[in-house]
GUFI-349532 format. One record per residue (C-alpha): residue number from 0; x, y, z. Coordinates in nm, 3 decimals. Each point is the difference from the previous one (the first is absolute). Layout:
N
<NUM,<X,Y,Z>>
...
% end
This chain:
294
<0,<0.002,-0.004,0.004>>
<1,<0.122,0.347,-0.100>>
<2,<0.119,0.198,0.318>>
<3,<-0.129,0.315,-0.143>>
<4,<-0.352,-0.126,0.081>>
<5,<0.071,0.054,0.372>>
<6,<0.141,0.356,-0.051>>
<7,<-0.152,0.264,0.221>>
<8,<-0.085,0.332,-0.178>>
<9,<-0.064,0.338,0.166>>
<10,<-0.357,0.061,-0.111>>
<11,<-0.016,0.304,0.229>>
<12,<0.080,0.312,-0.189>>
<13,<0.101,0.246,0.262>>
<14,<-0.071,0.362,-0.111>>
<15,<0.244,0.283,0.088>>
<16,<-0.260,0.119,0.248>>
<17,<0.010,-0.348,0.168>>
<18,<0.374,0.007,0.014>>
<19,<-0.009,0.338,0.153>>
<20,<-0.242,-0.112,0.265>>
<21,<0.208,-0.295,0.081>>
<22,<0.295,0.220,0.081>>
<23,<-0.221,0.266,0.183>>
<24,<-0.127,-0.262,0.231>>
<25,<0.339,-0.131,0.095>>
<26,<0.222,0.302,-0.020>>
<27,<0.093,-0.020,0.369>>
<28,<0.095,-0.358,-0.020>>
<29,<0.210,0.056,-0.306>>
<30,<0.179,0.283,0.168>>
<31,<0.053,-0.206,0.314>>
<32,<0.159,-0.291,-0.200>>
<33,<0.141,0.139,-0.332>>
<34,<0.071,0.356,0.115>>
<35,<0.065,0.248,-0.281>>
<36,<0.077,-0.277,-0.265>>
<37,<-0.308,-0.223,-0.071>>
<38,<0.212,-0.255,-0.192>>
<39,<0.014,-0.379,0.083>>
<40,<0.342,-0.047,-0.173>>
<41,<0.222,0.208,0.226>>
<42,<0.332,0.004,0.185>>
<43,<0.029,0.019,0.375>>
<44,<0.127,0.348,-0.039>>
<45,<-0.224,0.160,-0.271>>
<46,<0.247,0.263,-0.086>>
<47,<0.204,-0.267,-0.155>>
<48,<-0.274,-0.103,-0.248>>
<49,<-0.099,0.360,-0.055>>
<50,<0.351,0.087,-0.104>>
<51,<0.006,-0.298,-0.230>>
<52,<-0.335,0.112,-0.156>>
<53,<0.136,0.354,-0.045>>
<54,<0.271,-0.138,-0.220>>
<55,<-0.191,-0.286,-0.167>>
<56,<-0.276,0.244,-0.117>>
<57,<0.268,0.261,-0.094>>
<58,<-0.148,0.278,0.205>>
<59,<0.208,0.299,-0.036>>
<60,<0.012,0.369,0.093>>
<61,<-0.213,0.234,-0.208>>
<62,<-0.255,-0.265,-0.098>>
<63,<-0.379,0.009,0.055>>
<64,<-0.103,-0.341,0.126>>
<65,<-0.360,-0.161,0.032>>
<66,<-0.034,-0.250,0.278>>
<67,<-0.305,-0.199,-0.126>>
<68,<-0.173,-0.165,0.290>>
<69,<0.217,0.192,0.268>>
<70,<-0.160,-0.143,0.308>>
<71,<0.083,0.220,0.292>>
<72,<0.279,0.171,-0.186>>
<73,<0.311,-0.149,0.164>>
<74,<0.209,-0.070,-0.314>>
<75,<-0.062,0.337,-0.163>>
<76,<0.070,0.181,0.327>>
<77,<0.315,-0.214,0.036>>
<78,<0.115,0.077,-0.355>>
<79,<-0.076,0.375,0.037>>
<80,<0.237,0.000,0.298>>
<81,<0.273,-0.153,-0.210>>
<82,<-0.024,0.185,-0.336>>
<83,<-0.117,0.344,-0.118>>
<84,<-0.296,-0.116,-0.205>>
<85,<-0.379,0.053,-0.007>>
<86,<-0.221,-0.294,0.109>>
<87,<-0.369,-0.047,-0.060>>
<88,<-0.171,-0.283,0.175>>
<89,<-0.356,-0.131,-0.082>>
<90,<-0.192,-0.224,0.242>>
<91,<-0.357,-0.122,-0.012>>
<92,<-0.021,-0.002,0.379>>
<93,<-0.121,0.314,0.179>>
<94,<0.173,-0.125,0.321>>
<95,<0.326,-0.053,-0.166>>
<96,<-0.025,0.343,-0.179>>
<97,<-0.051,0.177,0.334>>
<98,<0.287,-0.191,0.165>>
<99,<0.232,0.076,-0.296>>
<100,<-0.080,0.363,0.001>>
<101,<0.054,0.027,0.373>>
<102,<0.333,-0.183,-0.023>>
<103,<0.126,0.218,-0.269>>
<104,<-0.096,0.308,0.186>>
<105,<0.173,-0.118,0.316>>
<106,<0.318,-0.046,-0.196>>
<107,<-0.031,0.340,-0.174>>
<108,<-0.021,-0.155,-0.343>>
<109,<-0.320,0.147,-0.132>>
<110,<0.186,0.177,-0.281>>
<111,<0.154,-0.318,-0.125>>
<112,<-0.265,-0.270,0.067>>
<113,<-0.359,0.038,-0.105>>
<114,<-0.275,-0.250,0.066>>
<115,<-0.342,-0.057,-0.150>>
<116,<-0.305,-0.212,0.089>>
<117,<-0.088,-0.139,-0.341>>
<118,<-0.023,-0.318,-0.219>>
<119,<0.339,-0.077,-0.161>>
<120,<-0.184,-0.112,-0.311>>
<121,<-0.096,0.359,-0.057>>
<122,<0.348,0.164,0.007>>
<123,<-0.027,0.120,-0.362>>
<124,<-0.310,0.210,0.084>>
<125,<0.158,0.121,0.321>>
<126,<0.349,0.094,-0.125>>
<127,<-0.021,0.009,-0.372>>
<128,<0.235,-0.163,-0.255>>
<129,<0.373,-0.016,0.021>>
<130,<0.030,0.148,0.347>>
<131,<0.242,-0.232,0.180>>
<132,<0.358,-0.117,-0.036>>
<133,<-0.075,-0.315,0.209>>
<134,<-0.301,-0.198,0.083>>
<135,<0.039,-0.251,0.279>>
<136,<-0.217,-0.272,0.131>>
<137,<0.120,-0.154,0.331>>
<138,<-0.219,-0.297,0.079>>
<139,<-0.310,0.195,-0.108>>
<140,<-0.041,-0.129,-0.359>>
<141,<-0.129,-0.326,0.114>>
<142,<-0.318,0.171,0.138>>
<143,<-0.110,0.100,-0.359>>
<144,<-0.286,-0.193,-0.171>>
<145,<0.079,0.207,-0.319>>
<146,<0.369,-0.059,-0.043>>
<147,<0.003,0.070,-0.381>>
<148,<-0.175,0.336,0.053>>
<149,<0.234,0.092,0.290>>
<150,<0.314,-0.066,-0.211>>
<151,<-0.146,0.201,-0.279>>
<152,<-0.065,0.288,0.242>>
<153,<0.364,-0.032,0.136>>
<154,<0.133,0.015,-0.355>>
<155,<-0.202,0.316,-0.074>>
<156,<0.115,0.193,0.308>>
<157,<0.365,-0.081,-0.054>>
<158,<0.205,0.249,-0.188>>
<159,<0.194,-0.135,-0.305>>
<160,<0.302,-0.185,0.134>>
<161,<-0.176,-0.044,0.344>>
<162,<0.028,-0.316,0.200>>
<163,<-0.272,-0.226,0.146>>
<164,<0.117,-0.218,0.301>>
<165,<-0.193,-0.242,0.195>>
<166,<0.073,-0.250,0.274>>
<167,<-0.300,-0.230,0.055>>
<168,<-0.144,-0.342,0.065>>
<169,<-0.036,-0.241,-0.295>>
<170,<-0.136,-0.353,-0.012>>
<171,<0.267,-0.269,0.053>>
<172,<0.029,-0.280,-0.256>>
<173,<0.045,-0.366,0.030>>
<174,<-0.005,-0.303,-0.219>>
<175,<-0.133,-0.221,0.286>>
<176,<-0.381,-0.038,-0.032>>
<177,<-0.057,-0.024,0.373>>
<178,<0.219,0.305,0.065>>
<179,<-0.176,0.194,-0.273>>
<180,<-0.332,-0.068,0.175>>
<181,<0.137,0.123,0.345>>
<182,<0.146,0.310,-0.169>>
<183,<-0.335,0.077,-0.147>>
<184,<-0.171,-0.062,0.340>>
<185,<0.241,0.234,0.178>>
<186,<-0.031,0.273,-0.265>>
<187,<-0.380,-0.019,0.043>>
<188,<0.027,0.031,0.375>>
<189,<0.233,0.304,-0.033>>
<190,<-0.215,0.173,-0.256>>
<191,<-0.304,-0.029,0.225>>
<192,<0.180,0.092,0.321>>
<193,<0.177,0.310,-0.125>>
<194,<-0.228,0.109,-0.299>>
<195,<0.273,-0.113,-0.241>>
<196,<0.006,-0.097,-0.356>>
<197,<0.335,-0.192,-0.015>>
<198,<0.060,-0.124,-0.347>>
<199,<0.257,-0.137,-0.227>>
<200,<0.305,0.186,-0.115>>
<201,<-0.037,-0.068,-0.372>>
<202,<-0.317,0.209,-0.079>>
<203,<0.165,0.290,0.173>>
<204,<0.317,-0.039,-0.214>>
<205,<-0.205,-0.040,-0.316>>
<206,<-0.195,0.315,0.065>>
<207,<0.319,0.192,0.072>>
<208,<0.152,-0.108,-0.330>>
<209,<-0.323,0.079,-0.192>>
<210,<0.015,0.342,0.145>>
<211,<0.356,0.028,-0.146>>
<212,<0.162,0.015,0.337>>
<213,<0.373,-0.101,-0.017>>
<214,<0.065,-0.257,0.276>>
<215,<0.312,0.069,0.207>>
<216,<-0.039,-0.305,0.224>>
<217,<-0.225,-0.245,0.184>>
<218,<0.169,-0.145,0.301>>
<219,<-0.016,-0.089,0.364>>
<220,<0.095,0.288,0.220>>
<221,<0.369,-0.012,0.058>>
<222,<0.018,0.069,0.379>>
<223,<0.191,-0.202,0.252>>
<224,<-0.247,-0.286,0.097>>
<225,<0.158,-0.032,0.339>>
<226,<-0.161,0.340,0.070>>
<227,<-0.363,-0.084,-0.100>>
<228,<-0.255,0.018,0.282>>
<229,<-0.130,-0.352,-0.080>>
<230,<-0.361,0.121,-0.005>>
<231,<0.009,0.097,0.369>>
<232,<-0.193,0.316,-0.062>>
<233,<-0.255,-0.176,-0.221>>
<234,<-0.053,-0.256,0.283>>
<235,<-0.038,0.280,0.245>>
<236,<-0.273,0.169,-0.210>>
<237,<-0.176,-0.325,-0.035>>
<238,<0.007,-0.057,0.378>>
<239,<-0.150,0.355,0.057>>
<240,<-0.273,-0.042,-0.255>>
<241,<-0.066,-0.368,-0.040>>
<242,<0.027,0.052,-0.383>>
<243,<0.179,-0.259,-0.227>>
<244,<0.147,-0.202,0.284>>
<245,<0.247,-0.249,-0.147>>
<246,<-0.028,-0.377,0.037>>
<247,<0.257,-0.195,0.201>>
<248,<0.352,-0.023,-0.140>>
<249,<-0.071,-0.349,-0.105>>
<250,<-0.298,0.103,-0.210>>
<251,<0.122,0.337,-0.138>>
<252,<0.122,0.034,-0.346>>
<253,<0.149,0.319,-0.130>>
<254,<-0.225,0.105,-0.291>>
<255,<0.143,0.330,-0.123>>
<256,<0.324,0.141,-0.142>>
<257,<0.115,0.340,0.085>>
<258,<0.137,0.160,-0.306>>
<259,<0.104,0.342,-0.117>>
<260,<-0.058,0.137,-0.353>>
<261,<0.159,0.304,-0.154>>
<262,<-0.069,0.121,-0.351>>
<263,<0.020,0.329,-0.196>>
<264,<-0.233,0.195,-0.213>>
<265,<0.169,0.071,-0.341>>
<266,<0.112,0.355,-0.062>>
<267,<-0.170,0.001,-0.336>>
<268,<-0.328,-0.092,-0.170>>
<269,<0.059,-0.379,-0.069>>
<270,<-0.278,-0.001,-0.264>>
<271,<0.170,0.269,-0.198>>
<272,<0.356,-0.122,0.054>>
<273,<-0.007,-0.375,0.038>>
<274,<0.335,-0.032,-0.169>>
<275,<0.158,0.201,0.283>>
<276,<-0.107,-0.259,0.257>>
<277,<0.213,-0.277,-0.149>>
<278,<0.292,0.219,-0.112>>
<279,<0.057,0.196,0.317>>
<280,<-0.063,-0.294,0.237>>
<281,<0.284,-0.177,-0.152>>
<282,<0.235,0.287,-0.069>>
<283,<-0.063,0.254,0.268>>
<284,<-0.130,-0.123,0.329>>
<285,<0.043,0.342,0.143>>
<286,<-0.284,0.116,-0.216>>
<287,<-0.237,-0.199,0.212>>
<288,<0.170,0.033,0.337>>
<289,<-0.036,0.370,-0.012>>
<290,<0.376,0.078,0.022>>
<291,<-0.009,0.199,-0.326>>
<292,<-0.091,0.365,-0.014>>
<293,<-0.360,0.074,-0.082>>
% end
């Protein structure tokens, strides 16, 4: 019998409003466990991971950066303390928005960090086209039920030569039929518990390529794994809320891969200059990396 027959699918389609309500209801518990960085893949000292992200996303002085799904604003606030750039964070949660604004004000960063209570699918309407040098998703992309539309919006708000960076959760793969069934079950459980829509990596990559993004890399985050927090914070949150409690170690199967993706929007109209794509990609990598003069 085909194992796919046993697959669980997430028939719940959580609207942005429902995702916002999920975080509104549990903002205190998230802050008590995760602090300023609501990310499950984390180092014991989150400054180590934030410094890594700063470099991996190529965040640099003078840029305008969109943090799409910014949570309580921890990463953007941290980055603003490290480099002289403008950060704009969008969250669907009213409680997170208020927390982020308050924290930025307490640190005197109101002129560098700007937060908005809004749906990140509507960033084109909110900000207009070609507004940002960087768009980052830090474990926020997996909440979207309209991933193609969200990637299209990210492409539109990026300036030519801008970079899209995401670190998120993707479905782990296996050739073992029983393990595939268990992975599907665990993903179903996570989706329901956290209003997620964890999916496969490949439709995301396909959409990025169809949008003519130029892929820089897809990889596991390159941070010292001895410094990972081993899901201690996630376990604390589950204890505080009773949400998504994991089975015993004997029963648990790790169902996701944490991956980071970085890609670049071409500096030219690919429909009008398709020949440049192939020629420059082979002959002048700096053309895509942004090292050349505009």
